[in-house]
C-alpha positions, 0 to 999 in steps of 0.5 A, a space after each residue: 345065301 343072300 348077297 348084299 353089295 355095298 357102295 359108299 363114299 366112306 373110304 376105308 380109313 375110318 371105322 364106318 364100313 366095318 360098323 356097317 358090315 358088323 351090323 349086318 353080320 350080327 343080324 344075319 347068319 346066311 349072308 355075304 357082303 360084296 364091296 363094289 367101291 368105298 372110294 366114291 368121291 363124297 356125295 358124288 351120286 353119278 360116280 356111285 351110279 357108274 360103279 353100280 350100273 357097271 357090275 350089278 348085272 354080274 350078281 344073281 337075281 335077288 341081290 340087294 344093293 346098298 348105295 351109301 352115298 349122301 345117305 342122310 335124309 332131307 325132310 322138308 327143310 333147306 328149301 327142298 322137297 326132301 329126299 327119303 330113303 327108298 327101295 327100288 326094284 329093277 331087273 329082279 334086283 333091289 337097290 336101297 338108297 337115299 332118293 338123292 338122284 342116284 335112281 335117275 342117274 342109274 336108270 338113265 332112260 329106263 324105268 324102275 319095276 317098283 319103288 317104295 319110300 321108307 318113312 318109318 325112320 321119322 319116328 327115330 331121330 337117332 337114326 339120322 346119326 348114321 343113316 347108312 347103318 340105321 336106315 339103309 342097312 336096317 331095310 336090307 336086313 328086313 328084306 333078307 328076313 323075308 319082309 316085302 318092300 311094301 311092308 317097309 315103305 309106301 309106293 312111290 312113282 317119282 324119283 330124283 335124277 342127278 345130272 349125268 353127262 350124256 354123249 350126243 351125236 350130230 352130222 358125222 360127229 359124236 361128242 362125249 365125255 370122260 366119266 371115269 378113270 380107273 386104277 390103271 389110268 384108263 379113261 372111260 367115256 360115255 360113248 357107247 358102242 351102239 351110238 358109235 355104230 349108228 354111223 355104220 361099220 368100218 366107216 373111217 373116223 378120228 377120235 380126238 381128245 385133249 389136244 388136236 395132235 392127240 388122236 386115234 383112228 382105229 378101235 382095237 379089240 384088246 389092249 395088246 393089239 398095240 405095242 406096250 406104251 402105245 395109245 389104244 381105244 377099245 370098247 370095254 365089256 360094258 360097251 363104253 369107249 376107253 382111251 388107254 395106254 397099253 401097260 402105261 400104268 407103271 412106277 413112272 407113269 399113270 396111263 392115259 390120265 397122266 400121259 395125255 392129261 385127261 380128266 373126268 368130264 373132259 370132252 372127246 370128239 369122234 369125227 366120221 368121214 362116211 362115203 360122200 362126205 368131205 375127205 377131211 373134217 376140220 377139227 372142232 377143238 
């Protein structure tokens, strides 16, 4: 059975997602569609890249991932050099998306194994009316039917990259950002464990966020290492730092997002005090 994943900004209030799935099931018998998310903010490519990069590796090799965010092609008008629907091969997976910045935001410092640009749609202007269904899904169906990417597009060496916030390090300091807030109000940052551990293991630190009196000075292994309602910092399964309230999302509160007023793109700072440094670091807030 071939697996397709679907990530979109279409939401579930309209018929669009159902139409896409119906098209796939009408063309293929032995296929399964898995929804990653349909709640991506409209046209937010970096948000789509976050969701897909967080879970694509949990799927079998050969999975086809359709990213239906900002899907309409741009063909040499509007003062740009265009954006073409493309097929990217990476880590034995296939990613089908408009070349609108998703590939660069997804790959970060990595490079694709191969990339093909789809141009055949230009002979069918009606495809623009629903490009996710008429171009991206069509390419996915063709792959499932045994066609090679080279039969569907032309090789391409370049791709666009949407601007994604990155964590930076300075002397005894990491400056990162909130990049996602999940359903529980947990705030996920772009500070990865590997960057954190460059300062050493068991080096004292203080994690500051939002206000100077909002801070955490230890990393927990699980949420339940602190009492219910207490703030906690953990590295999640993908290695990124989370700031949370243990069981904070209930009928009256919304976790760290509401209790601390944290929002996407807010800055977080981690100040280290390694041996030989000042005993206290003056907060930069």
